[in-house]
Backbone of each chain as nested JSON, in Angstrom:
{
  "chains": [
    {"id": "A", "residues": [
      {"number": 1, "name": "MET", "atoms": {"N": [154.402, 75.226, 109.134], "CA": [154.147, 76.401, 108.268], "C": [152.711, 76.352, 107.756]}},
      {"number": 2, "name": "ASP", "atoms": {"N": [151.961, 77.413, 108.002], "CA": [150.555, 77.421, 107.577], "C": [150.382, 77.907, 106.135]}},
      {"number": 3, "name": "LEU", "atoms": {"N": [149.137, 77.873, 105.672], "CA": [148.808, 78.198, 104.284], "C": [149.297, 79.594, 103.874]}},
      {"number": 4, "name": "THR", "atoms": {"N": [149.167, 80.544, 104.813], "CA": [149.574, 81.928, 104.513], "C": [151.05, 82.002, 104.137]}},
      {"number": 5, "name": "GLU", "atoms": {"N": [151.876, 81.22, 104.85], "CA": [153.311, 81.238, 104.546], "C": [153.582, 80.674, 103.148]}},
      {"number": 6, "name": "TYR", "atoms": {"N": [152.791, 79.674, 102.755], "CA": [152.928, 79.123, 101.4], "C": [152.551, 80.17, 100.359]}},
      {"number": 7, "name": "ILE", "atoms": {"N": [151.494, 80.958, 100.664], "CA": [151.084, 82.034, 99.748], "C": [152.224, 83.034, 99.587]}},
      {"number": 8, "name": "GLY", "atoms": {"N": [152.862, 83.372, 100.714], "CA": [154.003, 84.287, 100.685], "C": [155.159, 83.727, 99.873]}},
      {"number": 9, "name": "LEU", "atoms": {"N": [155.388, 82.429, 100.033], "CA": [156.479, 81.795, 99.284], "C": [156.2, 81.824, 97.78]}},
      {"number": 10, "name": "ILE", "atoms": {"N": [154.946, 81.519, 97.402], "CA": [154.582, 81.511, 95.982], "C": [154.612, 82.948, 95.421]}},
      {"number": 11, "name": "ALA", "atoms": {"N": [154.098, 83.908, 96.202], "CA": [154.1, 85.321, 95.781], "C": [155.521, 85.775, 95.476]}},
      {"number": 12, "name": "GLY", "atoms": {"N": [156.423, 85.503, 96.407], "CA": [157.823, 85.887, 96.235], "C": [158.476, 85.148, 95.084]}},
      {"number": 13, "name": "PHE", "atoms": {"N": [158.123, 83.868, 94.956], "CA": [158.661, 83.054, 93.862], "C": [158.292, 83.682, 92.519]}},
      {"number": 14, "name": "LEU", "atoms": {"N": [157.012, 84.058, 92.366], "CA": [156.543, 84.644, 91.102], "C": [157.241, 85.967, 90.8]}},
      {"number": 15, "name": "ILE", "atoms": {"N": [157.287, 86.866, 91.8], "CA": [157.89, 88.187, 91.579], "C": [159.394, 88.048, 91.333]}},
      {"number": 16, "name": "THR", "atoms": {"N": [160.049, 87.195, 92.112], "CA": [161.484, 87.001, 91.925], "C": [161.762, 86.388, 90.553]}},
      {"number": 17, "name": "CYS", "atoms": {"N": [161.002, 85.337, 90.209], "CA": [161.188, 84.672, 88.912], "C": [160.888, 85.617, 87.75]}},
      {"number": 18, "name": "SER", "atoms": {"N": [160.005, 86.596, 87.971], "CA": [159.636, 87.515, 86.889], "C": [160.858, 88.272, 86.352]}},
      {"number": 19, "name": "PHE", "atoms": {"N": [161.872, 88.439, 87.201], "CA": [163.081, 89.136, 86.753], "C": [163.908, 88.294, 85.781]}},
      {"number": 20, "name": "VAL", "atoms": {"N": [163.763, 86.976, 85.858], "CA": [164.539, 86.092, 84.979], "C": [164.195, 86.338, 83.498]}},
      {"number": 21, "name": "PRO", "atoms": {"N": [162.897, 86.247, 83.078], "CA": [162.603, 86.544, 81.665], "C": [162.959, 87.983, 81.272]}},
      {"number": 22, "name": "GLN", "atoms": {"N": [162.878, 88.93, 82.238], "CA": [163.234, 90.324, 81.929], "C": [164.725, 90.434, 81.625]}},
      {"number": 23, "name": "ILE", "atoms": {"N": [165.545, 89.769, 82.44], "CA": [166.995, 89.764, 82.214], "C": [167.307, 89.063, 80.887]}},
      {"number": 24, "name": "MET", "atoms": {"N": [166.673, 87.902, 80.658], "CA": [166.882, 87.134, 79.422], "C": [166.56, 87.98, 78.198]}},
      {"number": 25, "name": "ARG", "atoms": {"N": [165.455, 88.734, 78.289], "CA": [165.01, 89.539, 77.151], "C": [166.04, 90.626, 76.82]}},
      {"number": 26, "name": "VAL", "atoms": {"N": [166.518, 91.308, 77.858], "CA": [167.522, 92.366, 77.681], "C": [168.821, 91.774, 77.114]}},
      {"number": 27, "name": "LEU", "atoms": {"N": [169.227, 90.624, 77.643], "CA": [170.472, 89.995, 77.184], "C": [170.332, 89.494, 75.744]}},
      {"number": 28, "name": "ARG", "atoms": {"N": [169.135, 88.954, 75.404], "CA": [168.904, 88.442, 74.061], "C": [168.905, 89.59, 73.048]}},
      {"number": 29, "name": "LEU", "atoms": {"N": [168.231, 90.7, 73.412], "CA": [168.145, 91.853, 72.508], "C": [169.437, 92.682, 72.52]}},
      {"number": 30, "name": "LYS", "atoms": {"N": [170.281, 92.431, 73.512], "CA": [171.496, 93.228, 73.744], "C": [171.157, 94.718, 73.756]}},
      {"number": 31, "name": "SER", "atoms": {"N": [170.041, 95.03, 74.377], "CA": [169.586, 96.42, 74.468], "C": [168.775, 96.62, 75.747]}},
      {"number": 32, "name": "ALA", "atoms": {"N": [169.078, 97.699, 76.466], "CA": [168.352, 98.0, 77.702], "C": [167.981, 99.476, 77.751]}},
      {"number": 33, "name": "ARG", "atoms": {"N": [167.736, 100.024, 76.562], "CA": [167.415, 101.443, 76.459], "C": [166.123, 101.77, 77.199]}},
      {"number": 34, "name": "GLU", "atoms": {"N": [165.145, 100.854, 77.101], "CA": [163.823, 101.11, 77.696], "C": [163.778, 100.827, 79.19]}},
      {"number": 35, "name": "ILE", "atoms": {"N": [164.813, 100.136, 79.695], "CA": [164.844, 99.829, 81.13], "C": [165.271, 101.095, 81.872]}},
      {"number": 36, "name": "SER", "atoms": {"N": [164.47, 101.483, 82.845], "CA": [164.767, 102.699, 83.603], "C": [165.817, 102.401, 84.674]}},
      {"number": 37, "name": "ILE", "atoms": {"N": [166.845, 103.242, 84.702], "CA": [167.894, 103.072, 85.716], "C": [167.343, 103.389, 87.108]}},
      {"number": 38, "name": "LEU", "atoms": {"N": [166.358, 104.292, 87.154], "CA": [165.704, 104.602, 88.434], "C": [164.885, 103.412, 88.915]}},
      {"number": 39, "name": "PHE", "atoms": {"N": [164.245, 102.7, 87.96], "CA": [163.485, 101.492, 88.31], "C": [164.4, 100.469, 88.973]}},
      {"number": 40, "name": "THR", "atoms": {"N": [165.528, 100.178, 88.315], "CA": [166.435, 99.15, 88.843], "C": [167.075, 99.578, 90.173]}},
      {"number": 41, "name": "SER", "atoms": {"N": [167.49, 100.835, 90.268], "CA": [168.197, 101.23, 91.496], "C": [167.239, 101.394, 92.68]}},
      {"number": 42, "name": "LEU", "atoms": {"N": [166.025, 101.919, 92.451], "CA": [165.062, 102.036, 93.558], "C": [164.599, 100.647, 94.022]}},
      {"number": 43, "name": "THR", "atoms": {"N": [164.43, 99.729, 93.058], "CA": [164.037, 98.363, 93.412], "C": [165.123, 97.698, 94.249]}},
      {"number": 44, "name": "LEU", "atoms": {"N": [166.387, 97.895, 93.855], "CA": [167.512, 97.339, 94.605], "C": [167.496, 97.841, 96.06]}},
      {"number": 45, "name": "LEU", "atoms": {"N": [167.367, 99.149, 96.21], "CA": [167.349, 99.755, 97.548], "C": [166.148, 99.243, 98.355]}},
      {"number": 46, "name": "GLY", "atoms": {"N": [164.989, 99.172, 97.693], "CA": [163.781, 98.677, 98.352], "C": [163.93, 97.245, 98.828]}},
      {"number": 47, "name": "MET", "atoms": {"N": [164.596, 96.407, 98.016], "CA": [164.791, 95.001, 98.389], "C": [165.7, 94.869, 99.604]}},
      {"number": 48, "name": "VAL", "atoms": {"N": [166.716, 95.736, 99.688], "CA": [167.598, 95.735, 100.867], "C": [166.761, 96.028, 102.118]}},
      {"number": 49, "name": "LEU", "atoms": {"N": [165.845, 97.0, 102.005], "CA": [165.003, 97.351, 103.154], "C": [163.986, 96.25, 103.476]}},
      {"number": 50, "name": "TRP", "atoms": {"N": [163.382, 95.615, 102.435], "CA": [162.454, 94.494, 102.685], "C": [163.168, 93.361, 103.394]}},
      {"number": 51, "name": "LEU", "atoms": {"N": [164.422, 93.14, 103.009], "CA": [165.221, 92.088, 103.647], "C": [165.376, 92.391, 105.141]}},
      {"number": 52, "name": "THR", "atoms": {"N": [165.672, 93.645, 105.462], "CA": [165.781, 94.08, 106.857], "C": [164.462, 93.847, 107.589]}},
      {"number": 53, "name": "TYR", "atoms": {"N": [163.348, 94.231, 106.913], "CA": [161.998, 94.059, 107.466], "C": [161.712, 92.579, 107.753]}},
      {"number": 54, "name": "GLY", "atoms": {"N": [162.044, 91.726, 106.784], "CA": [161.816, 90.284, 106.923], "C": [162.614, 89.688, 108.062]}},
      {"number": 55, "name": "ILE", "atoms": {"N": [163.875, 90.138, 108.2], "CA": [164.743, 89.649, 109.279], "C": [164.174, 90.053, 110.644]}},
      {"number": 56, "name": "LYS", "atoms": {"N": [163.762, 91.331, 110.749], "CA": [163.222, 91.842, 112.02], "C": [161.96, 91.093, 112.448]}},
      {"number": 57, "name": "HIS", "atoms": {"N": [161.078, 90.773, 111.444], "CA": [159.831, 90.079, 111.751], "C": [159.983, 88.56, 111.729]}},
      {"number": 58, "name": "GLY", "atoms": {"N": [161.151, 88.086, 111.288], "CA": [161.353, 86.634, 111.152], "C": [160.462, 86.023, 110.094]}},
      {"number": 59, "name": "LEU", "atoms": {"N": [160.185, 86.777, 109.012], "CA": [159.314, 86.287, 107.944], "C": [160.155, 85.63, 106.845]}},
      {"number": 60, "name": "ILE", "atoms": {"N": [160.157, 84.296, 106.874], "CA": [161.001, 83.499, 105.974], "C": [160.812, 83.87, 104.489]}},
      {"number": 61, "name": "PRO", "atoms": {"N": [159.552, 83.933, 103.965], "CA": [159.409, 84.21, 102.531], "C": [160.005, 85.562, 102.138]}},
      {"number": 62, "name": "ILE", "atoms": {"N": [159.821, 86.564, 102.991], "CA": [160.339, 87.902, 102.678], "C": [161.866, 87.894, 102.655]}},
      {"number": 63, "name": "MET", "atoms": {"N": [162.462, 87.177, 103.577], "CA": [163.926, 87.076, 103.6], "C": [164.437, 86.348, 102.36]}},
      {"number": 64, "name": "LEU", "atoms": {"N": [163.872, 85.153, 102.15], "CA": [164.333, 84.288, 101.062], "C": [164.279, 84.981, 99.7]}},
      {"number": 65, "name": "TRP", "atoms": {"N": [163.095, 85.516, 99.348], "CA": [162.916, 86.05, 97.994], "C": [163.64, 87.363, 97.787]}},
      {"number": 66, "name": "ASN", "atoms": {"N": [163.836, 88.124, 98.863], "CA": [164.571, 89.373, 98.686], "C": [166.065, 89.145, 98.51]}},
      {"number": 67, "name": "VAL", "atoms": {"N": [166.592, 88.079, 99.088], "CA": [168.006, 87.744, 98.862], "C": [168.204, 87.354, 97.389]}},
      {"number": 68, "name": "ILE", "atoms": {"N": [167.336, 86.453, 96.898], "CA": [167.445, 86.016, 95.495], "C": [167.151, 87.195, 94.558]}},
      {"number": 69, "name": "GLY", "atoms": {"N": [166.115, 87.987, 94.915], "CA": [165.746, 89.169, 94.124], "C": [166.899, 90.149, 93.99]}},
      {"number": 70, "name": "LEU", "atoms": {"N": [167.658, 90.306, 95.073], "CA": [168.81, 91.221, 95.063], "C": [169.843, 90.784, 94.028]}},
      {"number": 71, "name": "VAL", "atoms": {"N": [170.108, 89.48, 93.987], "CA": [171.073, 88.949, 93.011], "C": [170.584, 89.277, 91.591]}},
      {"number": 72, "name": "LEU", "atoms": {"N": [169.282, 89.021, 91.348], "CA": [168.736, 89.232, 90.004], "C": [168.704, 90.711, 89.611]}},
      {"number": 73, "name": "ILE", "atoms": {"N": [168.333, 91.581, 90.525], "CA": [168.242, 93.009, 90.184], "C": [169.652, 93.577, 89.929]}},
      {"number": 74, "name": "ILE", "atoms": {"N": [170.645, 93.019, 90.612], "CA": [172.032, 93.44, 90.367], "C": [172.445, 93.027, 88.94]}},
      {"number": 75, "name": "ILE", "atoms": {"N": [172.008, 91.835, 88.507], "CA": [172.3, 91.39, 87.127], "C": [171.607, 92.319, 86.122]}},
      {"number": 76, "name": "LEU", "atoms": {"N": [170.34, 92.692, 86.411], "CA": [169.598, 93.583, 85.506], "C": [170.257, 94.969, 85.445]}},
      {"number": 77, "name": "LEU", "atoms": {"N": [170.709, 95.446, 86.598], "CA": [171.396, 96.734, 86.667], "C": [172.7, 96.683, 85.863]}},
      {"number": 78, "name": "TYR", "atoms": {"N": [173.405, 95.563, 85.963], "CA": [174.64, 95.361, 85.181], "C": [174.326, 95.382, 83.685]}},
      {"number": 79, "name": "ALA", "atoms": {"N": [173.222, 94.692, 83.31], "CA": [172.805, 94.662, 81.892], "C": [172.43, 96.067, 81.399]}},
      {"number": 80, "name": "LYS", "atoms": {"N": [171.782, 96.84, 82.273], "CA": [171.433, 98.227, 81.923], "C": [172.697, 99.047, 81.705]}},
      {"number": 81, "name": "MET", "atoms": {"N": [173.684, 98.863, 82.577], "CA": [174.947, 99.583, 82.458], "C": [175.656, 99.187, 81.157]}},
      {"number": 82, "name": "LYS", "atoms": {"N": [175.56, 97.908, 80.79], "CA": [176.265, 97.407, 79.63], "C": [175.553, 97.767, 78.33]}},
      {"number": 83, "name": "TYR", "atoms": {"N": [174.225, 97.594, 78.294], "CA": [173.487, 97.715, 77.033], "C": [172.593, 98.945, 76.946]}},
      {"number": 84, "name": "GLY", "atoms": {"N": [172.382, 99.633, 78.079], "CA": [171.412, 100.736, 78.072], "C": [172.059, 102.041, 77.723]}},
      {"number": 85, "name": "ARG", "atoms": {"N": [171.404, 102.794, 76.877], "CA": [171.864, 104.164, 76.679], "C": [171.329, 104.978, 77.845]}},
      {"number": 86, "name": "THR", "atoms": {"N": [171.917, 106.126, 78.083], "CA": [171.536, 106.953, 79.243], "C": [170.048, 107.283, 79.224]}},
      {"number": 87, "name": "GLY", "atoms": {"N": [169.496, 107.419, 80.386], "CA": [168.094, 107.777, 80.527], "C": [167.56, 107.331, 81.844]}},
      {"number": 88, "name": "ALA", "atoms": {"N": [166.722, 108.182, 82.486], "CA": [166.176, 107.879, 83.8], "C": [165.098, 106.803, 83.702]}}
    ]},
    {"id": "B", "residues": [
      {"number": 1, "name": "MET", "atoms": {"N": [153.275, 102.384, 115.919], "CA": [154.028, 101.71, 114.844], "C": [155.528, 101.804, 115.136]}},
      {"number": 2, "name": "ASP", "atoms": {"N": [156.198, 100.666, 115.194], "CA": [157.623, 100.686, 115.525], "C": [158.503, 100.901, 114.281]}},
      {"number": 3, "name": "LEU", "atoms": {"N": [159.801, 100.996, 114.52], "CA": [160.768, 101.307, 113.465], "C": [160.688, 100.334, 112.292]}},
      {"number": 4, "name": "THR", "atoms": {"N": [160.487, 99.032, 112.618], "CA": [160.433, 98.003, 111.566], "C": [159.312, 98.3, 110.572]}},
      {"number": 5, "name": "GLU", "atoms": {"N": [158.165, 98.747, 111.094], "CA": [157.037, 99.049, 110.194], "C": [157.381, 100.23, 109.273]}},
      {"number": 6, "name": "TYR", "atoms": {"N": [158.132, 101.194, 109.8], "CA": [158.574, 102.315, 108.958], "C": [159.505, 101.823, 107.854]}},
      {"number": 7, "name": "ILE", "atoms": {"N": [160.392, 100.876, 108.212], "CA": [161.304, 100.295, 107.21], "C": [160.484, 99.617, 106.109]}},
      {"number": 8, "name": "GLY", "atoms": {"N": [159.452, 98.888, 106.508], "CA": [158.567, 98.239, 105.541], "C": [157.853, 99.239, 104.657]}},
      {"number": 9, "name": "LEU", "atoms": {"N": [157.415, 100.337, 105.271], "CA": [156.728, 101.376, 104.492], "C": [157.668, 102.009, 103.468]}},
      {"number": 10, "name": "ILE", "atoms": {"N": [158.907, 102.302, 103.905], "CA": [159.884, 102.92, 102.989], "C": [160.286, 101.924, 101.893]}},
      {"number": 11, "name": "ALA", "atoms": {"N": [160.486, 100.652, 102.277], "CA": [160.849, 99.608, 101.3], "C": [159.794, 99.524, 100.21]}},
      {"number": 12, "name": "GLY", "atoms": {"N": [158.539, 99.437, 100.631], "CA": [157.435, 99.349, 99.672], "C": [157.301, 100.613, 98.85]}},
      {"number": 13, "name": "PHE", "atoms": {"N": [157.512, 101.756, 99.498], "CA": [157.448, 103.047, 98.797], "C": [158.465, 103.068, 97.661]}},
      {"number": 14, "name": "LEU", "atoms": {"N": [159.706, 102.653, 97.96], "CA": [160.773, 102.671, 96.949], "C": [160.457, 101.725, 95.787]}},
      {"number": 15, "name": "ILE", "atoms": {"N": [160.062, 100.494, 96.108], "CA": [159.798, 99.504, 95.047], "C": [158.574, 99.923, 94.236]}},
      {"number": 16, "name": "THR", "atoms": {"N": [157.533, 100.391, 94.917], "CA": [156.331, 100.822, 94.202], "C": [156.645, 102.021, 93.318]}},
      {"number": 17, "name": "CYS", "atoms": {"N": [157.347, 103.013, 93.891], "CA": [157.703, 104.217, 93.137], "C": [158.61, 103.888, 91.956]}},
      {"number": 18, "name": "SER", "atoms": {"N": [159.395, 102.826, 92.081], "CA": [160.332, 102.474, 91.004], "C": [159.596, 102.21, 89.692]}},
      {"number": 19, "name": "PHE", "atoms": {"N": [158.334, 101.787, 89.784], "CA": [157.559, 101.526, 88.567], "C": [157.183, 102.822, 87.841]}},
      {"number": 20, "name": "VAL", "atoms": {"N": [157.128, 103.937, 88.571], "CA": [156.739, 105.209, 87.952], "C": [157.743, 105.643, 86.877]}},
      {"number": 21, "name": "PRO", "atoms": {"N": [159.067, 105.755, 87.199], "CA": [160.007, 106.106, 86.118], "C": [160.044, 105.064, 84.992]}},
      {"number": 22, "name": "GLN", "atoms": {"N": [159.796, 103.78, 85.339], "CA": [159.786, 102.746, 84.289], "C": [158.617, 102.967, 83.32]}},
      {"number": 23, "name": "ILE", "atoms": {"N": [157.449, 103.275, 83.879], "CA": [156.276, 103.555, 83.041], "C": [156.526, 104.816, 82.208]}},
      {"number": 24, "name": "MET", "atoms": {"N": [157.045, 105.873, 82.865], "CA": [157.343, 107.143, 82.193], "C": [158.283, 106.915, 81.01]}},
      {"number": 25, "name": "ARG", "atoms": {"N": [159.311, 106.086, 81.249], "CA": [160.318, 105.846, 80.208], "C": [159.688, 105.156, 78.988]}},
      {"number": 26, "name": "VAL", "atoms": {"N": [158.877, 104.153, 79.239], "CA": [158.207, 103.428, 78.15], "C": [157.257, 104.365, 77.4]}},
      {"number": 27, "name": "LEU", "atoms": {"N": [156.513, 105.18, 78.149], "CA": [155.555, 106.097, 77.518], "C": [156.284, 107.178, 76.724]}},
      {"number": 28, "name": "ARG", "atoms": {"N": [157.417, 107.659, 77.264], "CA": [158.182, 108.703, 76.596], "C": [158.792, 108.168, 75.289]}},
      {"number": 29, "name": "LEU", "atoms": {"N": [159.349, 106.944, 75.359], "CA": [159.981, 106.338, 74.174], "C": [158.946, 105.763, 73.209]}},
      {"number": 30, "name": "LYS", "atoms": {"N": [157.695, 105.626, 73.696], "CA": [156.623, 104.956, 72.94], "C": [157.104, 103.595, 72.42]}},
      {"number": 31, "name": "SER", "atoms": {"N": [157.839, 102.902, 73.264], "CA": [158.364, 101.588, 72.895], "C": [158.512, 100.718, 74.143]}},
      {"number": 32, "name": "ALA", "atoms": {"N": [158.052, 99.482, 74.047], "CA": [158.161, 98.562, 75.185], "C": [158.643, 97.194, 74.706]}},
      {"number": 33, "name": "ARG", "atoms": {"N": [159.454, 97.225, 73.662], "CA": [159.959, 95.99, 73.082], "C": [160.801, 95.2, 74.081]}},
      {"number": 34, "name": "GLU", "atoms": {"N": [161.598, 95.948, 74.871], "CA": [162.514, 95.289, 75.812], "C": [161.83, 94.845, 77.101]}},
      {"number": 35, "name": "ILE", "atoms": {"N": [160.605, 95.34, 77.331], "CA": [159.887, 94.947, 78.551], "C": [159.322, 93.543, 78.334]}},
      {"number": 36, "name": "SER", "atoms": {"N": [159.627, 92.657, 79.261], "CA": [159.161, 91.276, 79.139], "C": [157.709, 91.167, 79.607]}},
      {"number": 37, "name": "ILE", "atoms": {"N": [156.889, 90.538, 78.764], "CA": [155.473, 90.334, 79.137], "C": [155.371, 89.344, 80.297]}},
      {"number": 38, "name": "LEU", "atoms": {"N": [156.318, 88.412, 80.361], "CA": [156.35, 87.469, 81.491], "C": [156.711, 88.204, 82.78]}},
      {"number": 39, "name": "PHE", "atoms": {"N": [157.619, 89.189, 82.672], "CA": [157.987, 90.003, 83.841], "C": [156.751, 90.702, 84.402]}},
      {"number": 40, "name": "THR", "atoms": {"N": [156.02, 91.399, 83.522], "CA": [154.861, 92.167, 83.98], "C": [153.744, 91.247, 84.506]}},
      {"number": 41, "name": "SER", "atoms": {"N": [153.469, 90.148, 83.808], "CA": [152.341, 89.32, 84.24], "C": [152.651, 88.503, 85.496]}},
      {"number": 42, "name": "LEU", "atoms": {"N": [153.885, 88.008, 85.632], "CA": [154.244, 87.278, 86.858], "C": [154.272, 88.226, 88.06]}},
      {"number": 43, "name": "THR", "atoms": {"N": [154.753, 89.459, 87.825], "CA": [154.773, 90.454, 88.909], "C": [153.349, 90.77, 89.355]}},
      {"number": 44, "name": "LEU", "atoms": {"N": [152.451, 90.935, 88.391], "CA": [151.044, 91.218, 88.704], "C": [150.448, 90.105, 89.581]}},
      {"number": 45, "name": "LEU", "atoms": {"N": [150.645, 88.867, 89.15], "CA": [150.129, 87.721, 89.889], "C": [150.756, 87.646, 91.286]}},
      {"number": 46, "name": "GLY", "atoms": {"N": [152.066, 87.871, 91.355], "CA": [152.774, 87.857, 92.636], "C": [152.248, 88.916, 93.588]}},
      {"number": 47, "name": "MET", "atoms": {"N": [151.934, 90.115, 93.049], "CA": [151.414, 91.198, 93.896], "C": [150.038, 90.856, 94.465]}},
      {"number": 48, "name": "VAL", "atoms": {"N": [149.215, 90.183, 93.677], "CA": [147.9, 89.74, 94.161], "C": [148.097, 88.801, 95.364]}},
      {"number": 49, "name": "LEU", "atoms": {"N": [149.066, 87.891, 95.245], "CA": [149.329, 86.955, 96.342], "C": [149.953, 87.647, 97.557]}},
      {"number": 50, "name": "TRP", "atoms": {"N": [150.874, 88.601, 97.335], "CA": [151.441, 89.365, 98.46], "C": [150.351, 90.119, 99.194]}},
      {"number": 51, "name": "LEU", "atoms": {"N": [149.394, 90.645, 98.443], "CA": [148.281, 91.379, 99.044], "C": [147.498, 90.442, 99.964]}},
      {"number": 52, "name": "THR", "atoms": {"N": [147.242, 89.223, 99.486], "CA": [146.549, 88.206, 100.298], "C": [147.354, 87.91, 101.566]}},
      {"number": 53, "name": "TYR", "atoms": {"N": [148.677, 87.748, 101.384], "CA": [149.591, 87.482, 102.51], "C": [149.538, 88.616, 103.538]}},
      {"number": 54, "name": "GLY", "atoms": {"N": [149.591, 89.844, 103.041], "CA": [149.554, 91.025, 103.915], "C": [148.248, 91.119, 104.683]}},
      {"number": 55, "name": "ILE", "atoms": {"N": [147.13, 90.812, 104.015], "CA": [145.813, 90.845, 104.662], "C": [145.74, 89.785, 105.762]}},
      {"number": 56, "name": "LYS", "atoms": {"N": [146.211, 88.574, 105.439], "CA": [146.166, 87.459, 106.409], "C": [146.996, 87.758, 107.659]}},
      {"number": 57, "name": "HIS", "atoms": {"N": [148.178, 88.41, 107.458], "CA": [149.056, 88.72, 108.589], "C": [148.751, 90.081, 109.209]}},
      {"number": 58, "name": "GLY", "atoms": {"N": [147.872, 90.861, 108.554], "CA": [147.578, 92.213, 109.027], "C": [148.781, 93.132, 108.924]}},
      {"number": 59, "name": "LEU", "atoms": {"N": [149.606, 92.93, 107.867], "CA": [150.811, 93.755, 107.689], "C": [150.493, 94.937, 106.777]}},
      {"number": 60, "name": "ILE", "atoms": {"N": [150.319, 96.097, 107.415], "CA": [149.897, 97.318, 106.715], "C": [150.783, 97.646, 105.507]}},
      {"number": 61, "name": "PRO", "atoms": {"N": [152.142, 97.694, 105.663], "CA": [152.966, 98.101, 104.505], "C": [152.778, 97.167, 103.315]}},
      {"number": 62, "name": "ILE", "atoms": {"N": [152.674, 95.862, 103.576], "CA": [152.521, 94.897, 102.484], "C": [151.192, 95.098, 101.766]}},
      {"number": 63, "name": "MET", "atoms": {"N": [150.143, 95.373, 102.54], "CA": [148.831, 95.637, 101.924], "C": [148.869, 96.91, 101.087]}},
      {"number": 64, "name": "LEU", "atoms": {"N": [149.317, 97.998, 101.73], "CA": [149.311, 99.315, 101.084], "C": [150.063, 99.324, 99.763]}},
      {"number": 65, "name": "TRP", "atoms": {"N": [151.326, 98.871, 99.798], "CA": [152.163, 99.009, 98.603], "C": [151.793, 98.039, 97.501]}},
      {"number": 66, "name": "ASN", "atoms": {"N": [151.218, 96.901, 97.872], "CA": [150.806, 95.972, 96.822], "C": [149.545, 96.435, 96.113]}},
      {"number": 67, "name": "VAL", "atoms": {"N": [148.681, 97.172, 96.808], "CA": [147.499, 97.739, 96.139], "C": [147.952, 98.787, 95.118]}},
      {"number": 68, "name": "ILE", "atoms": {"N": [148.838, 99.696, 95.555], "CA": [149.334, 100.747, 94.645], "C": [150.169, 100.106, 93.528]}},
      {"number": 69, "name": "GLY", "atoms": {"N": [151.002, 99.129, 93.902], "CA": [151.824, 98.407, 92.93], "C": [150.99, 97.746, 91.845]}},
      {"number": 70, "name": "LEU", "atoms": {"N": [149.864, 97.189, 92.24], "CA": [148.967, 96.542, 91.28], "C": [148.467, 97.521, 90.227]}},
      {"number": 71, "name": "VAL", "atoms": {"N": [148.102, 98.725, 90.671], "CA": [147.638, 99.759, 89.733], "C": [148.753, 100.079, 88.729]}},
      {"number": 72, "name": "LEU", "atoms": {"N": [149.974, 100.251, 89.249], "CA": [151.106, 100.62, 88.399], "C": [151.492, 99.507, 87.424]}},
      {"number": 73, "name": "ILE", "atoms": {"N": [151.502, 98.272, 87.898], "CA": [151.909, 97.167, 87.013], "C": [150.857, 96.953, 85.915]}},
      {"number": 74, "name": "ILE", "atoms": {"N": [149.596, 97.246, 86.224], "CA": [148.545, 97.159, 85.205], "C": [148.787, 98.23, 84.127]}},
      {"number": 75, "name": "ILE", "atoms": {"N": [149.225, 99.425, 84.554], "CA": [149.545, 100.49, 83.582], "C": [150.728, 100.049, 82.703]}},
      {"number": 76, "name": "LEU", "atoms": {"N": [151.754, 99.445, 83.336], "CA": [152.929, 98.992, 82.578], "C": [152.549, 97.875, 81.593]}},
      {"number": 77, "name": "LEU", "atoms": {"N": [151.682, 96.993, 82.038], "CA": [151.206, 95.906, 81.18], "C": [150.423, 96.475, 79.99]}},
      {"number": 78, "name": "TYR", "atoms": {"N": [149.618, 97.503, 80.26], "CA": [148.867, 98.184, 79.203], "C": [149.836, 98.812, 78.195]}},
      {"number": 79, "name": "ALA", "atoms": {"N": [150.897, 99.465, 78.739], "CA": [151.905, 100.099, 77.866], "C": [152.621, 99.047, 77.018]}},
      {"number": 80, "name": "LYS", "atoms": {"N": [152.895, 97.879, 77.627], "CA": [153.537, 96.789, 76.89], "C": [152.629, 96.323, 75.742]}},
      {"number": 81, "name": "MET", "atoms": {"N": [151.335, 96.199, 76.047], "CA": [150.362, 95.769, 75.037], "C": [150.292, 96.8, 73.902]}},
      {"number": 82, "name": "LYS", "atoms": {"N": [150.383, 98.075, 74.278], "CA": [150.235, 99.151, 73.3], "C": [151.505, 99.35, 72.467]}},
      {"number": 83, "name": "TYR", "atoms": {"N": [152.663, 99.357, 73.125], "CA": [153.907, 99.741, 72.46], "C": [154.888, 98.596, 72.225]}},
      {"number": 84, "name": "GLY", "atoms": {"N": [154.644, 97.447, 72.872], "CA": [155.635, 96.366, 72.79], "C": [155.363, 95.44, 71.638]}},
      {"number": 85, "name": "ARG", "atoms": {"N": [156.412, 95.072, 70.95], "CA": [156.259, 94.012, 69.97], "C": [156.291, 92.688, 70.717]}},
      {"number": 86, "name": "THR", "atoms": {"N": [155.794, 91.642, 70.1], "CA": [155.69, 90.34, 70.782], "C": [157.057, 89.864, 71.281]}},
      {"number": 87, "name": "GLY", "atoms": {"N": [157.037, 89.152, 72.344], "CA": [158.26, 88.587, 72.917], "C": [158.087, 88.328, 74.383]}},
      {"number": 88, "name": "ALA", "atoms": {"N": [158.657, 87.188, 74.851], "CA": [158.506, 86.805, 76.264], "C": [159.389, 87.673, 77.156]}}
    ]}
  ]
}
């Protein structure tokens, strides 16, 4: 694995991990009014497509981080459903 | 450009566009308390690295959407600075 693949792994790690403090913040505040439902649902759909893209190209970092990202965005979407008042 | 590249373009389009309603929502509510500063800053850093990855591999969708994504995440970070109370 060359340097570029490591960059991809770190890039995905950072973006995927970024959802963890966001989920924690919403759960701690027990409020998701400011979280856009369109943000969470479009991101979810986009990650499904990136996963397809990664599989087709055999790009390990894209596959790996989009699988983990999908789990996290589903948790955020659940938190929005639980704590968020309606709003796009 | 084959079908896979179109999937990548649509994936990036969806994820990049997802930031637009999120920014709109924060600006409309004039509140970004629930937005995690770690979420925005890690995403920003991750996008810079994805852009590097895309350039190294010559992957057009990754380059394109990360450039636009960077502009949007900077706007969201600005909104967090303006409207968000402190919190990780």
